[in-house]
N, C-alpha and C positions, 0 to 999 in steps of 0.2 A: 504493499501500500504507500502511496506517496506520502513522503516526511515532511509534516508542516509542523513547524515551531516557533516560538516566538525570538526574537533577538533585538539587541539594541539598535536606536537610530542612528546610521550611519550611511555612508555613500560609498563606501570603499568596496562594492560587493562588483563582479564583473557585468552581473544583469539585474537591471534595475528596473521594476515596475512602479510607474507613478499615475497616481489617480487623476483623472480629470473630470469635469463635468459642464453642462453647458452653461455659456456666459449669459447674462440679460442682453439682449437685444439694444443697441443704440438706439434711443428715441428718436435721434435727428437720422436716423440710415435706414435702408430699408426693412419692412418687417421681418424678413426670410434671412438677416445679418446675425445668426446666431452662431456663434462657435466654441470650441471646448477653451478651458482654460484651466490651469493646475489648480487642484486641492490643497489647501495648506496642511501638513504634514508637521511630525515630530521632529522632522530634519530640514536644516538650512540646506538650500543648493547654493551653490555658486553663481553668483550673477550672470556671468558667460553661458553657463550651463542653461540657466532660464531662459536666456535671451535666443539660444539655439532651439532649444525646445519649442517656445512660442513661435518661432519662426516654422518649424516644422508643422505644428498645431495647425497653423493658416494654410501652410503650402498644400495638406493633405485633406482639409477641411475636415477636420475630425469634428464628428458633432457632440461628444460628451456623452451620448445617450449610453445606459446601461449595457455592458456587454461587449463595445465597441471597441477594437484595439487596434492600434497601428504600431508597427516596430520602425525604431529609428536606430541602424546601425551607425557604428561610430568606431571603422577599423583603428587598429592602433592606439586607440584610447581608451581611458577607463572612466565610466563604464561602458564595454564594449556594444553593449546592446539596452537599449530603453523600450522597455513596452510602454505605452501609454494608453492606460485602460480607461476607458468611460464607466462611472458610477451613477449617472444618471441624474434626474433633478431630485434633490433632497438627500443624495447619496454623500454628499460632505457634511451633513448634519446642520447645514443652514438654514434659514428661513425664519418664521414666526411664531411655530407650534410651540404651545405652551405642554403639552402633551408629550412626555420623555418617554413614553411606550411608544406612542404613535412615531415620533421621531427615530427611535430606535429600529422599530420594523421598517421605515423607509429607508434609513441607511442600511440595513442588514440585505432588504430587498435587492436593492444597486449593487452592492459589494459581494451578494450571491451569485450573479449574471457576471460580476466582474473575475468572481474566482473561476467559475468555467471557463470564460473566453481565455483567461492567462493560462490555464491547465492544456486547452485544447492548442492554442497558439506556441506555445511553448514547448511541447510535447516532443514534436517533431526534429527541433533542433538545438535546445538549450538543455543542460542536465541540473542548474539549479537558478532560482531567481529570488531576488529581495524585494520584497513590496513595502511601500513607506505608507504607512496608515496615518487616518486624518487626527489631526491634534484634539478635535473635540470630542470625537466617538470612536475612537480606537477599537474598546471593546466588542461593540456591534458590528464595526467593519471588520474585525478579523474573525468573528464567530461566521458572518455572513461569506467572507471570502472562502474560508476554510471548509466550509459546508460544499459551497460552489465548485471548489476545487477536487474535492476527493470524491462528489457523487458524478462531475462530469468525467473523471478518470477512470469511474468503475468499466470493467469489461467483463463479460461473461462469455467465455471460450471452453469447450471441452477438448478441443484440438490445440496443438502449440500456435503460438502467432506467428505468421508468417516473420522471416527476417524484415523485411522492408515495411513492416508496420510495427517494429520495435520502438518505443520510445525512451529517449533518453533521460526526460525529466524524472527527477530521484529526488529533489529537494525544496520547499519553500521556506522562504524566511518571513515571517512577519516582522516588520521593525515598529517598534513605539517605545515611546519614553516610560511606560508602565509596563514592563513586561510580565509582573505576577497577573494583572488584569488581562493580559493579552492570553497569557498561558492558560486562564481560566476559562476563557470565551473559546480557544481552542478545544481544549477539553471537552467541553459543552457540545459543539461540533461535532467532535469525532463521536459523541453517544450517540448522537442524531444519525449523522452518518451512517456508523456502524449498524442501527436499527435498521435502516433505508436498505443497505446493502443485504443484510441477512433478508429482508421480504422479497428483493429484486432477485437473489438467489434461488429463493424458495421457489419461486415464480417462473424462472426461467427454465429452471431443472425439467428435463425433457419427461414425459409421462411414464414411461417405460421404466424410468428410476423412481419417481415420484408415487410410490404408493402411498396410502394412510399411514401404513407403519413407518415408513421409510420419514415422512414430515414429521409424524409424534416424535421420531427418534431425533431428527436433526433441533427440534425445539426444546426438546428434554436436556440434550446435552448443552445447547447454548446455554439454558437457565441453570443448568449445573455448575456453571463458573461464574455465577452472579449469587453474590450472599443477600439473603433475604426472598427470594424467589423460589417457588416451589411450584411443583408441575405432578399433576394427576392424570394418566390417560386412561381412558376406558377403552377397553379392546371389544372384541364382538360380544363376548359373555357378559361383560358388565352392562352393555347397551340392553342386550335382552332382559337380564334381570333388572333393570333400570327401568324398563319401558319405553326406549327410544325407539319406537316401531317404525318412523319414518327415515333416519338415519339407517338402519338396517335393511329398511325396502329399497332404499336409492342404490346401495350398495352391493344388494343381493344378488345381481348380474355380473358381478366381477369377482374371479378366484382372488383376489386379496382383499380381505374384508376390511369394513369400515371401522373408525377409531372417532374418539372424542379427547380433544386434549383441553385440559382445565388448568390454565398458566396464573400464575398469583404472585401478584408483589405486594407484600403488606408491611409497612413501615411501622415504626412505635407510634408515631403521633399522626395518623392519618387524619385528615378534614372530612373525608367523603369516602364512599365506595361507589365505584363505577365500575360496570361491567360491559366488555367491549364482547361483541359476538360478530365473527368472521366466517363467511361462505367459505368452506373448503372443499370443492369438489376436484379432485386432483387430475381427472380429465374426464370430460363430458362430450361421448357419444350421441346424446341425445335418447340412449335407450333404444326401447323397441319405436319409439316416435324420433326416428334417427334422423340425424343432421346430415345436410349434405357434406361432401368432401370439403368444399372449402369452407362450409362453417367450422369443421372439425379442426382444421391447420391450427388454429391456436388456443384450443380448449385445454391447453395445459396451464392457462393465467386463468381458469375458472376457479381457483383456490387463491386468487389475488387479496379478497378480503380476510383471511383466514392468516394470510401470511402477515398482513399490514397489522391486523390487532395484537398477533403475537410479536410482532417487531417494537409495537408501541409498548407493552409492557418490559419488555425486556430494556427498552431505552428508559422508562421512568426509571428502573431500578439503578442503571447506569447515569442517570441524571439527579439519583437521589430525592424524586418529587414526592412532597408531603402528602400523597394522595394513594389510596388504597384500589388497586387495579386489577382485576381479573378479565384475563381473556377465555372466552369459551371458542373453540375451533370443531365445529363437526366436520369430518372428512368421510368421502366417500367417493369411489369410483363409479360413474355412472356407465356402466357396459352392457351388453346385449349377451343373453345367454339362456338357456332353457328356464333358468332362476329369474330371470329379471321381472321387476315390477311392470303390469301390463296396463294398459288405459282401462280403465272402470274397476281396477282393485280399488279396495279402501282400506288405508292405512290408520292406526290409531298411534298418535304422538303421545310425548311424554307429558302427563297432567289428565288424560282422556279424550281430549278433541279427537275427532277422525275427519279424514279428509277423502274425497273420491279422487283418484288420480286418472284426470281428462287427457293430461298430457304429461309422458314421462321426460319429457326435454324441459319442464317446468319445474326441476329437482330440487334446483338451489332454495325455494321457498319451504321446501318439506323438511330438509335438514335444518334450516333456521328458526322453523317452528319448532323443533323438538328444543333446540338449545336456548331459544327466547323462553320457552314454558318453563326449563330448568332454571335458567336464570330469575326470573321474576318468583318461583314458586320457595326455592331452595336459597339461592344466594340474596334474595331481598335487598337489591343495590338502590342507592339513591340515586343513581342514574344509569340508563340503560341504552346502549347505542350499538345499532349493526352496521357492519361495512359487507356490500355484497357486489359481485360481478352479476348483477340480477337479470337484465333487461335489454335489449337492443332498443328498447322504444325510449329508452333514456336517452341512447345515442342521438337518437333521431330527432329529440327533442331539445337538445341543447350542447351536440356537437362532440368531439374529441378531448376537450380540455375541461369541460365543467360537469361535476357529479349531481346528482339529484337527490335533494334533502328533502324528508318528510319527517313532521311532528306536529303535536300540537302545544309544545313548549317553546313560547317566544323568546325565553331567556336562552335557553340551549340552543336554538337556531341560530340567534346572536351572537352567541359565542364561538360555536364552529364557524360559521362564517367570516368573523373577526380571524378566527387562527387562520383558516384557509388564504383569506386573502395576504397576511403577513408572511406565509410561507410559500405563496401561490400555488396553492391548491384550491381551485376555486369550488365554490357548490352553488345552487338555485334551489330556493326552497320552491316545493311542490304543493299542491291540496291534497287533502284527505277527505273528499267528499263523501258526507253518509250514505248519501241516495246510490251511490255506485257500490255500496256493500251488496246489493240485492243479486249483483252478478255473480258472487261467489256461492250462491246456495245450490243445493244437491239434493236429488230425490231421496238420496239411500245414507248421506253422511252429513257431518255440520257443515263441511267446507267442500268447494271444489277448488282443484288447484290451477284451472286453465281456462276461464272465461273465453267466448269468441273472440277471435280477432275483432281490431276496431274498438276494442272495449278500454282505452287508455291505458295501455300495458301496465307503463311503469308504476301508474297510480293505484290499479288494480292489485297488482302485488305489493305493495306498500300496505294496502287495506288488509289484504290476506294474513301477513306478519303482524299487524295490528292486535289480531284476535287473540297471539299467543301471549302477549304481553301484560295480561293480568291487570293486578291491580298497579302496576308502572305504565300503565298507558300514557298518562300525561307528564310521565319523566322518561320518554323513551323518543329516541330518534332513529330512523332508518336512513341511510346513504347509498345510494345507488351507482356503484363507481366503477361500472364496468367498461365505458370509453377510456376514461383516462388512465386505467391500467396498464395500459400498454401504448406504446408510441412507434413509428415507423420511421422517423429520424431524431438524429440528434438535437437537442434545441435547450440551450442554459445547461443546467445541472440535470436534463434527463438525457438519456443514452438509448437508444434504440433498443426495444425489448420491453421487458417489465419496468414500469415506472417506480415502484413500491410506495404508490399511490395511498395516501391516508395516514401514513406512518409520522410525518413532521405536521399534519393537521392535529392529530390526535395528540402527539405530545405538546405542542404548543396550547392548545385548549386543555388538557390534564394542568400544564404549569399555570393556567389562568385560574383555576377554581380555587 
């Protein structure tokens, strides 16, 4: 993993990265006359160097936008290379905002983009880079930069990297006067990045490897390395004894039986108990209601919700957040065999509710129903949140980068939306209209899992899940994050493949409680 550490504020490094931001346009000049200007840092640059940099910024018309990088080579001189990286409006910590949290979030966002951009720009040619941090907001800048650099340099590959893709970048030093505060910020960024990377690794792993047992073992091994984290794994016998009929039904067609992971962080002086539930379908063929080949190609990502909630609990432990957090990951492989659940079958959930299975490809809500009912009845959390790669309908409604959020709780909706905005994981609140519940009716069971097409698929799926939340209904949030769980191209801190979406949002929200 890329080595990122704090260092003293100095300019003797061979390669410097300097922050720039958009300057205010000249009121007497044209309105589009906006160019980049150097951000004040803890290090004083020599006047001739400042003049050279300002001339270069004007020549290349650097905008100062977050994540925009221009390289100034200086052969035979020190520093030999200068990376001029945009941190965007507010990334310098300036402005008139009185809210320090909002200011730091803005700084962090700009520097997160900067970190990702520098890691990519430097990776092909530079071994080490020293980054000068802003004088006013060094910790927020350090946290954002380190997080962006680590996440952007992530790679998942089972074969060896080709020689022509080897990256020489090994070390980044973040230079500021207060190295202690910078070190603490880097440590926080490392904890968050490790949690995201675990979620990405779990989601990217091919499903031939990723059985429910494999997933549970990976999470249990990660938990064993952290003080204060406990793990309980329900195997197929435990699930049968406990009455988790839906998880068993979804996993019945696979030769690799289902599991449920209960992962808990319980600090000594916790302020609240939050339960996070994540959909964990390790591969989704659609079952007897089989998907097309194209639809199946990315179905190894159908456990992205489970990966996110487990990553969030481990991240909460590493950050030592004073909140009790439990993750539930119901895990099953939805396959086709003579033992598969059939359309028309009725399954009995934990707690007693029954569902008529009208479509075996609407399996995620079945396993979530068991886990939500267990959470509400047994764990009795103060707050209950589920994350699921649940419906294509949410993608149609909101596109690739925004998750659908459903809740009756205004405070939870606002808190999660603010956390998502701060870390770059957007949500959009969707309705839960009671008159749509009629479409969930069944002639032979309490519910059906798949109303006819054209029935507001993401909304109806959320209403179905609501039936399992019991007396936690008004303290529950459902997040449908199917689309943003995967990306097709590199973009800022995101790398092609699994994004680990939800880990950073949950950690920011948990830290605010």
